[in-house]
C-alpha positions as CSV (number, residue, x, y, z in Angstrom):
1,M,39.0,6.4,2.3
2,L,41.2,5.1,-0.4
3,G,45.0,6.1,-0.5
4,S,46.8,7.3,-3.7
5,G,47.6,3.6,-4.7
6,G,43.8,2.5,-4.2
7,R,42.9,5.6,-6.3
8,R,45.5,4.8,-9.1
9,L,44.0,0.9,-9.0
10,L,40.5,2.4,-9.3
11,T,41.1,4.9,-12.2
12,T,42.5,1.6,-14.0
13,V,40.2,-0.7,-13.1
14,L,37.1,1.1,-13.7
15,Q,38.3,3.1,-16.8
16,A,36.9,6.0,-15.3
17,Q,37.9,9.7,-15.9
18,R,38.7,11.7,-12.7
19,W,37.3,15.3,-12.4
20,P,35.7,17.4,-9.4
21,F,32.4,16.4,-8.2
22,Q,30.8,19.5,-7.4
23,L,28.8,19.7,-4.2
24,S,25.2,19.8,-4.8
25,R,22.0,19.7,-2.5
26,D,21.2,16.5,-4.3
27,M,21.9,13.2,-2.6
28,R,21.1,10.9,-5.4
29,L,21.8,7.4,-4.4
30,V,21.9,4.5,-6.6
31,Q,22.3,0.7,-7.0
32,F,24.4,-0.3,-10.3
33,Q,26.7,-3.1,-12.0
34,A,29.7,-2.3,-14.1
35,P,32.2,-4.5,-16.1
36,R,34.7,-6.3,-13.7
37,L,33.1,-5.2,-10.7
38,T,31.4,-8.0,-8.7
39,G,28.0,-7.9,-8.0
40,P,25.4,-4.7,-7.2
41,R,27.3,-1.7,-5.6
42,L,26.0,1.5,-4.4
43,G,26.9,4.8,-5.9
44,L,26.0,8.5,-6.1
45,E,24.5,9.8,-9.4
46,S,26.5,13.2,-10.1
47,G,23.0,14.8,-11.0
48,D,20.0,13.8,-12.7
49,G,21.4,12.0,-15.8
50,G,24.9,12.0,-14.5
51,G,27.8,9.4,-14.0
52,V,28.2,7.6,-10.9
53,I,30.7,7.6,-8.0
54,D,31.0,4.2,-7.0
55,L,30.5,4.4,-3.1
56,N,31.8,1.0,-2.4
57,A,35.3,1.8,-3.7
58,F,35.4,5.2,-1.6
59,E,34.8,3.4,1.6
60,P,35.0,-0.6,1.3
61,T,33.2,-1.3,4.5
62,L,30.2,0.2,3.0
63,P,26.9,-2.4,2.4
64,K,26.7,-3.0,-1.2
65,T,22.8,-2.8,-1.0
66,M,20.4,-0.2,-0.5
67,V,18.2,-2.0,2.4
68,E,21.7,-2.9,4.5
69,F,22.9,0.6,4.2
70,L,19.5,2.3,5.2
71,E,19.7,-0.2,7.9
72,Q,22.7,1.3,9.3
73,G,21.6,5.0,9.4
74,E,23.7,7.9,10.0
75,A,26.8,6.1,10.0
76,T,26.7,5.3,6.3
77,L,24.9,8.6,5.6
78,S,27.9,10.4,6.9
79,V,30.4,8.8,4.5
80,V,28.1,9.3,1.7
81,R,28.5,13.1,2.6
82,R,32.2,12.8,2.8
83,A,32.2,11.6,-0.8
84,L,30.2,14.7,-1.9
85,V,32.8,16.9,-0.9
86,T,35.8,14.8,-2.4
87,Q,37.4,14.4,-5.9
88,L,36.6,11.0,-7.1
89,P,36.6,9.1,-10.2
90,V,33.4,9.2,-11.7
91,L,31.8,6.4,-14.0
92,P,30.7,7.5,-17.3
93,R,26.8,6.5,-17.4
94,S,27.1,4.8,-20.3
95,E,29.5,2.3,-18.4
96,V,27.1,1.1,-15.9
97,T,23.8,-1.0,-15.5
98,F,21.4,0.9,-13.2
99,L,19.4,-1.3,-11.0
100,A,16.4,-0.5,-9.0
101,P,17.7,2.0,-6.3
102,V,16.0,-0.5,-3.9
103,T,15.7,-4.3,-4.1
104,R,14.4,-6.9,-1.8
105,P,12.6,-4.6,0.4
106,D,10.5,-6.1,3.0
107,K,7.5,-4.9,1.4
108,V,6.1,-2.9,-1.2
109,V,2.9,-1.0,0.0
110,C,0.5,0.9,-2.6
111,V,-2.2,3.4,-2.2
112,G,-5.4,3.4,-4.7
113,M,-7.0,6.6,-5.6
114,N,-5.0,8.8,-4.0
115,Y,-5.2,11.9,-6.8
116,A,-8.3,14.3,-6.6
117,D,-7.9,14.6,-10.1
118,H,-7.8,10.7,-10.9
119,C,-10.8,10.6,-8.8
120,R,-12.6,13.0,-10.8
121,E,-11.5,11.0,-14.1
122,Q,-12.9,7.8,-12.5
123,N,-16.3,9.7,-11.4
124,V,-16.0,8.4,-8.0
125,P,-15.8,10.1,-4.4
126,V,-12.6,11.0,-3.1
127,P,-11.7,8.4,-0.3
128,K,-12.1,9.1,3.4
129,E,-9.3,7.0,4.3
130,P,-6.3,5.4,2.2
131,I,-7.1,2.5,0.3
132,I,-4.2,0.1,0.8
133,F,-2.9,-2.9,-1.4
134,S,0.4,-4.2,-2.1
135,K,2.9,-5.6,-4.9
136,F,5.3,-8.3,-4.2
137,A,9.1,-7.4,-4.2
138,S,9.9,-9.8,-7.2
139,A,7.8,-7.2,-9.4
140,I,10.6,-4.8,-9.1
141,V,12.8,-3.8,-11.8
142,G,15.5,-1.5,-12.8
143,P,14.6,2.2,-14.3
144,Y,15.5,0.9,-17.8
145,D,14.7,-2.6,-17.8
146,D,12.1,-4.1,-20.1
147,I,8.5,-4.5,-19.1
148,I,7.4,-8.0,-20.0
149,L,3.6,-8.8,-21.0
150,P,2.7,-11.7,-19.4
151,P,0.4,-14.0,-21.7
152,E,-2.7,-14.0,-19.0
153,S,-3.3,-10.4,-19.4
154,Q,-4.3,-8.3,-22.7
155,E,-4.9,-5.3,-20.8
156,V,-1.5,-4.1,-19.1
157,D,-1.8,-0.1,-18.5
158,W,0.6,2.6,-17.0
159,E,0.4,4.5,-14.0
160,V,3.3,7.0,-12.8
161,E,3.6,7.4,-9.3
162,L,6.0,9.0,-6.5
163,A,7.6,6.6,-4.4
164,V,8.6,6.9,-0.7
165,V,11.3,4.8,0.6
166,I,11.5,4.1,4.2
167,G,14.9,4.9,6.1
168,K,13.8,4.1,9.8
169,R,11.9,1.3,11.5
170,G,8.7,2.0,13.0
171,K,5.2,1.4,14.1
172,Y,2.3,3.4,15.3
173,I,4.1,6.4,13.9
174,K,2.4,9.8,14.3
175,A,2.2,11.8,11.5
176,A,4.1,14.9,12.9
177,D,7.0,12.3,13.0
178,A,6.8,10.5,9.9
179,M,9.3,12.4,7.9
180,A,11.9,11.1,10.2
181,H,11.1,7.8,9.2
182,V,11.7,8.5,5.3
183,A,15.1,8.0,3.7
184,G,13.8,9.7,0.4
185,F,11.8,9.4,-3.1
186,T,12.2,7.9,-6.1
187,V,10.1,7.4,-9.2
188,A,7.7,4.4,-9.9
189,H,5.8,2.8,-12.7
190,D,3.0,0.8,-11.3
191,V,2.4,-1.2,-14.1
192,S,-1.3,-2.7,-14.0
193,A,-3.1,-5.6,-15.8
194,R,-6.5,-4.1,-15.5
195,D,-8.6,-7.2,-16.5
196,W,-6.8,-9.1,-13.3
197,Q,-7.4,-5.9,-11.3
198,M,-10.9,-5.0,-12.0
199,R,-12.4,-8.6,-13.5
200,R,-10.5,-11.5,-12.0
201,N,-9.5,-13.0,-8.8
202,G,-12.5,-11.7,-7.1
203,K,-11.4,-8.2,-8.2
204,Q,-9.2,-8.1,-5.4
205,W,-6.0,-6.1,-6.9
206,L,-2.8,-7.9,-5.8
207,L,-2.6,-10.3,-8.8
208,G,-3.2,-7.6,-11.5
209,K,-0.7,-5.4,-9.7
210,T,2.3,-7.6,-9.2
211,F,3.6,-9.7,-12.5
212,D,7.0,-9.7,-12.7
213,T,8.7,-6.5,-13.7
214,F,5.3,-4.5,-13.1
215,C,7.3,-2.3,-10.7
216,P,10.3,-0.2,-12.4
217,L,11.9,2.1,-9.8
218,G,14.6,4.7,-10.1
219,P,16.7,6.0,-11.5
220,A,17.9,7.1,-7.9
221,L,16.6,7.4,-4.3
222,V,17.0,11.3,-3.8
223,T,17.2,11.9,-0.1
224,K,14.4,13.7,1.7
225,D,16.5,16.7,2.5
226,S,17.3,17.1,-1.5
227,V,13.5,17.6,-2.2
228,P,12.0,20.5,-0.4
229,D,8.4,19.9,-1.2
230,P,7.7,16.4,-2.0
231,H,4.0,17.4,-2.3
232,N,4.6,19.9,-5.0
233,L,6.4,18.1,-7.8
234,K,5.2,17.7,-11.7
235,I,4.3,14.4,-12.5
236,C,4.0,12.9,-16.0
237,C,4.0,9.7,-18.3
238,R,4.7,9.4,-22.0
239,V,4.1,6.4,-24.1
240,N,6.1,6.5,-27.3
241,G,6.9,10.2,-26.5
242,E,2.9,11.3,-26.2
243,V,2.1,12.7,-22.9
244,V,-0.6,10.6,-21.2
245,Q,-0.4,11.6,-17.9
246,S,0.4,15.2,-16.4
247,S,-0.3,16.2,-12.7
248,N,1.2,17.7,-9.7
249,T,1.9,16.0,-6.8
250,N,-0.1,18.5,-4.8
251,Q,-3.4,16.6,-6.0
252,M,-2.5,13.7,-3.8
253,V,-5.4,13.2,-1.1
254,F,-3.1,11.7,1.6
255,K,0.5,12.7,1.8
256,T,3.5,11.0,2.8
257,E,3.2,11.7,6.6
258,E,-0.6,10.7,6.5
259,L,0.4,7.7,4.7
260,I,3.1,6.3,7.0
261,A,0.8,7.0,10.0
262,W,-1.8,5.1,8.4
263,V,-0.1,2.2,7.3
264,S,2.0,1.8,10.5
265,Q,-1.0,1.3,12.5
266,F,-1.2,-2.3,10.7
267,V,2.3,-3.3,9.9
268,T,5.6,-2.6,11.2
269,L,7.6,-0.4,8.5
270,Y,11.4,-1.1,7.9
271,P,14.3,0.6,6.2
272,G,14.1,-0.2,2.4
273,D,10.1,-0.5,2.4
274,I,8.6,1.2,-0.4
275,I,5.5,3.3,-0.4
276,L,3.7,3.9,-3.8
277,T,1.6,6.9,-3.3
278,G,-0.8,6.7,-6.3
279,T,-1.2,7.6,-9.5
280,P,-2.7,10.8,-11.6
281,P,-5.6,11.0,-14.3
282,G,-4.7,9.6,-17.8
283,V,-4.5,6.1,-17.3
284,G,-5.3,3.9,-20.4
285,V,-8.3,2.0,-19.1
286,F,-10.4,5.0,-18.9
287,R,-9.6,6.5,-22.1
288,K,-12.3,6.2,-24.7
289,P,-11.9,3.7,-26.0
290,P,-9.4,2.0,-23.7
291,V,-5.6,2.1,-24.5
292,F,-3.5,-0.6,-23.5
293,L,0.5,-1.3,-23.6
294,K,1.8,-3.4,-26.5
295,K,4.9,-4.9,-27.5
296,G,7.4,-2.4,-28.5
297,D,5.9,0.8,-26.8
298,E,8.2,2.8,-24.5
299,V,7.1,4.4,-21.4
300,Q,8.8,7.1,-19.5
301,C,8.0,8.2,-15.9
302,E,9.0,11.5,-14.9
303,I,9.1,13.2,-11.6
304,E,10.4,16.9,-11.2
305,E,13.5,17.0,-9.1
306,L,13.5,12.9,-8.9
307,G,14.4,12.1,-12.7
308,V,12.9,9.9,-15.5
309,I,13.0,6.3,-15.8
310,V,12.3,4.7,-19.7
311,N,11.2,1.2,-19.9
312,K,10.4,-0.7,-23.1
313,V,7.4,-3.2,-23.2
314,A,8.7,-6.9,-24.5
């Protein structure tokens, strides 16, 4: 914990205003950068859309990346709980750059056709087993970063998704025990190049899903104890202000617990691993005629209680 001298220095360096940070049921963990601070840092978002508390200033021994933070488990979470009830400087949102809440995870696991209403949109049966594919971690960008249209694709589409972040290592995890392995949830945009997903590369989905910038995440990792029911959240996507996807996570075919049990049969899950749990109906490829993203578009992906990410298409 900082002494009075450290607090004075922090206030000077960060040019931050001090005010009480009210205790909230929300624990919203972020990775961020700010002027005159070295490298990425861990912070607490003071409510959806609020400023940021610098956790590394509060406790200098904390790791500076989310994956390392999650690997240390309860010890680091207890520090965050202390920060929640301590009067600390809050950096104005305008003075920080939000990074993805998790960067460089061991894996990004994705689930296809996992919303019943999305299956109806395609006129296909609801899967009897989870359909699993992946993205490379290099596709991850921050909640307000640009999506870069690759010259190799003419059919880049949107998909808002609930992302689960793993907090505890496990293999062969039982569904009944799965939530003990979850750190929390965040908003994801599973950007998809439909030409490469559906017609190229032998119709294997990977390349169409994993171009650089095709996985915006954020704005925060909201811990599981702050989300009473992750399977009853409004979820929507807007393109240039127009609602294109609107549903509820109660439409998920396979819930978080089932997905973790299924995936952990095949691979060990590590702290920081991300599971994208599927998208609701309204994607561009199934519109008549199909609609795809173009330069200058702005995409907003929003999930109730978790927040909104906003990405320009460049």
